[in-house]
C-alpha positions as CSV (number, residue, x, y, z in Angstrom):
1,X,16.6,72.5,71.8
2,X,13.2,73.7,72.9
3,X,10.0,74.0,70.9
4,X,10.4,77.7,70.2
5,X,13.9,77.1,68.7
6,X,12.5,74.3,66.6
7,X,9.8,76.5,65.3
8,X,12.3,79.3,64.4
9,X,14.5,76.8,62.6
10,X,11.6,75.4,60.4
11,X,10.4,79.0,59.7
12,X,13.9,79.8,58.4
13,X,13.8,76.6,56.3
14,X,10.5,77.8,54.9
15,X,12.2,81.0,53.8
16,X,14.9,79.1,52.0
17,X,12.3,76.8,50.3
18,X,10.4,79.8,49.1
19,X,13.6,81.4,47.8
20,X,14.6,78.2,45.9
21,X,11.1,78.0,44.3
22,X,11.5,81.6,43.1
23,X,13.0,82.7,39.8
24,X,16.2,84.1,41.3
25,X,17.3,82.4,44.5
26,X,19.7,84.4,46.5
27,X,21.2,82.3,49.4
28,X,23.8,79.5,48.9
29,X,21.3,77.0,50.3
30,X,18.5,78.0,48.0
31,X,20.8,78.1,44.9
32,X,22.0,74.5,45.7
33,X,18.5,73.3,46.3
34,X,17.3,74.9,43.1
35,X,19.9,73.0,41.1
36,X,18.8,69.7,42.7
37,X,15.2,70.5,42.0
38,X,15.9,71.0,38.3
39,X,17.8,67.7,38.2
40,X,14.9,65.6,39.5
41,X,13.5,65.0,36.1
42,X,16.6,63.0,35.2
43,X,15.9,60.7,38.2
44,X,12.1,60.5,38.0
45,X,10.3,61.5,34.8
46,X,7.2,62.4,36.7
47,X,9.2,65.1,38.7
48,X,9.2,67.8,36.1
49,X,10.8,71.1,37.1
50,X,7.4,72.7,37.2
51,X,6.0,70.1,39.5
52,X,9.0,70.2,41.9
53,X,8.8,74.0,42.1
54,X,5.0,73.7,42.8
55,X,5.7,71.3,45.7
56,X,8.6,73.3,47.2
57,X,6.7,76.5,46.9
58,X,3.7,75.0,48.7
59,X,6.0,73.9,51.6
60,X,7.6,77.3,51.8
61,X,4.2,78.9,52.1
62,X,3.3,76.4,54.7
63,X,6.3,77.0,56.9
64,X,5.6,80.6,57.9
65,X,6.2,81.4,61.6
66,X,2.6,82.6,62.1
67,X,1.2,79.4,60.5
68,X,3.5,77.1,62.6
69,X,2.5,78.8,65.8
70,X,-1.2,78.7,64.9
71,X,-0.9,75.0,64.1
72,X,0.8,74.0,67.4
73,X,-1.5,76.1,69.6
74,X,-3.5,73.7,71.8
75,X,-1.0,70.8,71.7
76,X,1.0,70.0,74.8
77,X,4.4,69.4,73.4
78,X,7.0,68.9,76.2
79,X,10.7,69.5,76.1
80,X,11.8,67.1,78.8
81,X,15.3,65.8,78.2
82,X,15.3,62.0,77.6
83,X,11.7,61.8,76.4
84,X,12.6,61.8,72.7
85,X,11.5,58.6,70.9
86,X,12.7,57.1,67.6
87,X,9.8,57.4,65.1
88,X,10.2,55.2,62.0
89,X,8.7,56.8,58.9
90,X,8.2,54.9,55.6
91,X,7.8,57.6,53.0
92,X,5.9,57.6,49.7
93,X,7.3,58.9,46.5
94,X,4.4,59.7,44.2
95,X,4.9,63.5,44.2
96,X,7.9,65.6,45.2
97,X,8.6,65.8,49.0
98,X,5.2,64.1,49.8
99,X,6.7,62.8,53.0
100,X,7.8,66.2,54.3
101,X,4.8,66.7,56.6
102,X,5.7,63.5,58.6
103,X,9.3,64.7,58.7
104,X,8.1,68.0,60.2
105,X,5.7,66.5,62.7
106,X,8.3,64.1,64.1
107,X,11.0,66.8,64.5
108,X,8.8,69.6,65.7
109,X,7.6,67.4,68.6
110,X,11.2,66.8,69.6
111,X,11.3,63.2,68.5
112,X,14.0,61.5,66.4
113,X,13.2,60.9,62.7
114,X,14.2,57.4,61.5
115,X,13.2,57.5,57.8
116,X,13.1,55.2,54.9
117,X,12.8,57.3,51.7
118,X,11.2,56.2,48.5
119,X,13.5,55.3,45.7
120,X,11.4,57.7,43.6
121,X,12.0,60.7,45.9
122,X,15.1,60.4,48.1
123,X,17.3,63.2,47.0
124,X,15.0,66.2,47.8
125,X,14.2,65.2,51.4
126,X,17.9,64.5,52.1
127,X,18.8,68.0,50.8
128,X,16.1,69.6,52.8
129,X,17.4,67.7,55.9
130,X,20.9,69.0,55.1
131,X,19.6,72.6,54.9
132,X,17.8,72.1,58.2
133,X,20.9,70.8,60.0
134,X,22.9,73.7,58.5
135,X,20.5,76.1,60.2
136,X,20.7,74.4,63.5
137,X,23.3,71.5,63.8
138,X,21.5,70.1,66.8
139,X,19.0,68.5,64.3
140,X,21.8,66.2,63.1
141,X,21.3,63.9,66.1
142,X,17.6,63.9,65.4
143,X,17.6,62.7,61.8
144,X,18.5,59.3,60.4
145,X,17.7,58.8,56.7
146,X,19.7,55.6,56.3
147,X,16.5,53.5,56.1
148,X,18.2,50.7,58.1
149,X,17.0,51.2,61.7
150,X,13.2,50.9,61.4
151,X,13.2,47.8,63.6
152,X,14.5,49.9,66.5
153,X,11.8,52.5,66.2
154,X,9.4,53.1,69.1
155,X,6.5,53.9,66.7
156,X,5.9,53.7,62.9
157,X,4.3,56.1,60.4
158,X,4.0,54.4,57.0
159,X,2.4,55.6,53.8
160,X,1.8,53.3,50.8
161,X,-0.8,51.5,48.7
162,X,-3.4,49.0,49.8
163,X,-0.9,46.2,49.0
164,X,1.9,47.7,51.1
165,X,-0.6,48.3,53.9
166,X,-0.6,44.5,54.5
167,X,3.2,44.6,54.6
168,X,3.1,47.3,57.2
169,X,0.6,45.4,59.4
170,X,2.6,42.2,59.2
171,X,5.9,43.8,60.3
172,X,5.0,46.7,62.4
173,X,1.5,46.2,63.9
174,X,3.1,45.4,67.3
175,X,4.3,49.0,67.6
176,X,2.2,52.2,68.0
177,X,1.5,53.2,64.4
178,X,-0.2,55.2,61.7
179,X,-0.6,53.1,58.5
180,X,-2.0,54.9,55.4
181,X,-3.2,53.2,52.3
182,X,-4.9,54.4,49.1
183,X,-7.1,57.4,49.3
184,X,-8.6,59.5,46.5
185,X,-10.1,62.9,46.1
186,X,-13.4,63.8,44.5
187,X,-15.2,66.9,43.2
188,X,-18.9,67.8,43.1
189,X,-20.2,70.1,40.4
190,X,-23.7,71.5,40.2
191,X,-25.5,73.5,37.6
192,X,-24.7,76.8,39.3
193,X,-20.9,76.2,39.5
194,X,-19.3,79.3,37.8
195,X,-17.0,78.8,34.8
196,X,-14.0,80.1,36.7
197,X,-14.4,77.5,39.4
198,X,-14.7,74.8,36.8
199,X,-11.4,76.1,35.3
200,X,-9.8,76.1,38.8
201,X,-10.8,72.5,39.3
202,X,-8.4,71.6,36.5
203,X,-5.5,72.2,38.9
204,X,-6.9,69.7,41.3
205,X,-7.1,67.1,38.5
206,X,-3.9,67.7,36.4
207,X,-1.3,68.9,38.9
208,X,1.4,66.3,39.4
209,X,-0.3,64.5,36.5
210,X,-2.9,63.2,38.9
211,X,-0.5,61.1,40.9
212,X,-1.3,62.5,44.4
213,X,-3.9,61.4,46.9
214,X,-5.1,65.0,46.9
215,X,-5.6,64.9,43.1
216,X,-9.3,64.6,42.0
217,X,-9.8,61.2,40.4
218,X,-13.6,61.3,40.2
219,X,-16.2,64.0,39.7
220,X,-20.0,64.0,40.4
221,X,-22.1,65.8,37.8
222,X,-25.7,66.9,37.7
223,X,-27.9,64.8,35.3
224,X,-27.5,65.8,31.6
225,X,-24.4,67.9,32.3
226,X,-22.4,68.4,29.1
227,X,-19.0,66.9,29.3
228,X,-17.7,69.3,26.7
229,X,-18.0,72.1,29.3
230,X,-15.2,70.3,31.2
231,X,-12.8,69.7,28.4
232,X,-13.2,73.2,27.1
233,X,-12.6,74.7,30.6
234,X,-9.4,72.6,31.1
235,X,-7.7,73.4,27.8
236,X,-4.9,75.1,29.7
237,X,-3.8,71.7,31.0
238,X,-3.9,70.0,27.6
239,X,-0.1,70.2,27.4
240,X,0.1,67.2,29.8
241,X,-0.3,65.0,26.7
242,X,3.2,66.1,25.7
243,X,4.7,64.4,28.7
244,X,5.9,60.9,27.4
245,X,5.0,58.8,30.5
246,X,1.6,60.5,30.8
247,X,1.0,60.1,27.0
248,X,1.9,56.4,27.2
249,X,-0.8,55.9,29.9
250,X,-3.3,57.8,27.8
251,X,-2.6,55.7,24.7
252,X,-2.8,52.5,26.6
253,X,-6.1,53.3,28.4
254,X,-7.7,54.6,25.2
255,X,-6.7,51.4,23.3
256,X,-8.0,49.2,26.1
257,X,-11.3,51.0,26.3
258,X,-11.7,50.8,22.5
259,X,-10.8,47.1,22.5
260,X,-13.5,46.4,25.1
261,X,-16.0,48.7,23.3
262,X,-16.2,50.8,26.5
263,X,-18.0,54.1,26.1
264,X,-15.7,57.1,26.8
265,X,-15.4,60.8,26.1
266,X,-12.0,61.7,24.7
267,X,-11.0,65.4,24.4
268,X,-7.5,64.3,23.2
269,X,-5.5,64.9,26.4
270,X,-7.4,62.9,29.0
271,X,-10.3,60.4,29.1
272,X,-13.7,60.8,30.8
273,X,-15.4,57.5,31.7
274,X,-18.6,57.0,33.6
275,X,-17.8,54.7,36.5
276,X,-18.9,54.0,40.1
277,X,-15.3,53.5,41.3
278,X,-13.2,56.2,42.9
279,X,-9.7,55.3,41.7
280,X,-9.3,56.1,38.0
281,X,-6.3,55.0,36.0
282,X,-3.7,57.6,35.2
283,X,-4.9,60.0,32.4
284,X,-8.5,58.9,33.1
285,X,-11.1,60.8,35.1
286,X,-14.2,58.9,36.3
287,X,-17.5,60.6,36.6
288,X,-20.9,59.8,37.9
289,X,-24.2,61.6,37.5
290,X,-26.5,62.5,40.4
291,X,-30.0,63.8,40.7
292,X,-30.4,64.4,44.4
293,X,-27.7,66.5,46.2
294,X,-28.7,65.1,49.7
295,X,-28.5,61.5,48.6
296,X,-25.1,62.2,47.0
297,X,-23.7,63.7,50.2
298,X,-25.0,60.7,52.2
299,X,-23.4,58.2,49.8
300,X,-20.1,60.1,50.0
301,X,-20.3,60.0,53.8
302,X,-20.5,56.2,53.6
303,X,-17.2,56.0,51.8
304,X,-15.4,58.8,53.7
305,X,-12.6,56.4,54.8
306,X,-11.6,56.2,51.1
307,X,-11.6,59.9,50.4
308,X,-8.8,62.4,51.0
309,X,-10.4,65.6,49.8
310,X,-13.8,66.8,48.6
311,X,-13.8,69.8,46.3
312,X,-16.9,71.9,45.8
313,X,-19.6,74.0,47.4
314,X,-19.6,73.5,51.2
315,X,-16.3,71.6,50.9
316,X,-12.8,72.7,49.8
317,X,-12.4,75.5,47.3
318,X,-11.7,74.3,43.7
319,X,-8.0,74.6,42.8
320,X,-6.8,74.4,46.4
321,X,-6.2,70.7,46.9
322,X,-2.5,70.8,46.4
323,X,-2.0,73.6,48.9
324,X,-2.8,72.0,52.2
325,X,-2.2,73.8,55.5
326,X,-0.2,72.3,58.3
327,X,-3.4,71.2,60.1
328,X,-4.7,69.3,57.0
329,X,-3.5,65.8,58.0
330,X,-3.3,62.9,55.6
331,X,-6.3,60.4,56.1
332,X,-7.6,63.0,58.7
333,X,-5.4,61.4,61.3
334,X,-3.8,64.0,63.6
335,X,-0.1,63.1,63.5
336,X,0.8,65.5,66.4
337,X,-1.8,63.9,68.7
338,X,-0.3,60.5,67.8
339,X,3.3,61.6,68.5
340,X,2.8,63.7,71.7
341,X,1.6,60.8,73.9
342,X,4.6,58.7,72.7
343,X,6.9,61.3,74.4
């Protein structure tokens, strides 16, 4: 199977994903996938039907023929028989199909995908793999989702927390690797930020309940900025409080802050807390005031290795964090450039 054939197959997969994310899927594959998507909430309470649809829809939009071809322009991907390597991939499970991009990168470069799925998100990627092999059965020999053959991999891509990062280093540092640990996303608001953009920022914060590395966990505000502007702008997302696991976190964090007499701003569906840290607890959004834009940008540059996305003027557009393009690599590490020399 050459590169062009692989591109065509993934573009067809994208059409099926988009169909499944729609209201009235038509093909047998998309109907079956839709049923599995709607069942994820029974397996993982964070995977609501709305969140699963959002994820599948984003992937479908990503896997357009023109986008795939644009993405791969400039890479030297060979199709020499026998050059395929076994790439072990340890997948995260914080949001639906979060490991798909690694799945795509390994297979589009002609390598074999040797995956270990997360217990929180194993069914969706297996169904997507099944659809892919249905489109082109030659992919069957290129996909192993048993999770048992990582020790035989020629290289490792692993995504996890700061704690699991140490595990990755201990077991797999002797192989070529990409190890990812905690990253967070931030937003910068200024006094001229339009109301609509503030509202759009809500999607970057509350999508997937804030569980993704591309979710904004901290915002930077101009001095004396009124916090009520934010809570009023994000009322459309107030229904998150009706989700029991999210609500449990909200109640716990609110009680903890009250017990410690910590100053917070509580609009009733999330908590705003002034804090210099980047990683906020679930249901909490950290904020920090700034007075000098240039100094702020310099301080952010100093911690760039801990940041996934920056939302705001001269950065990413508010509301776009959960719709990355194929060339938006996790941790800014080019996965294709990593995989191509391994061939």
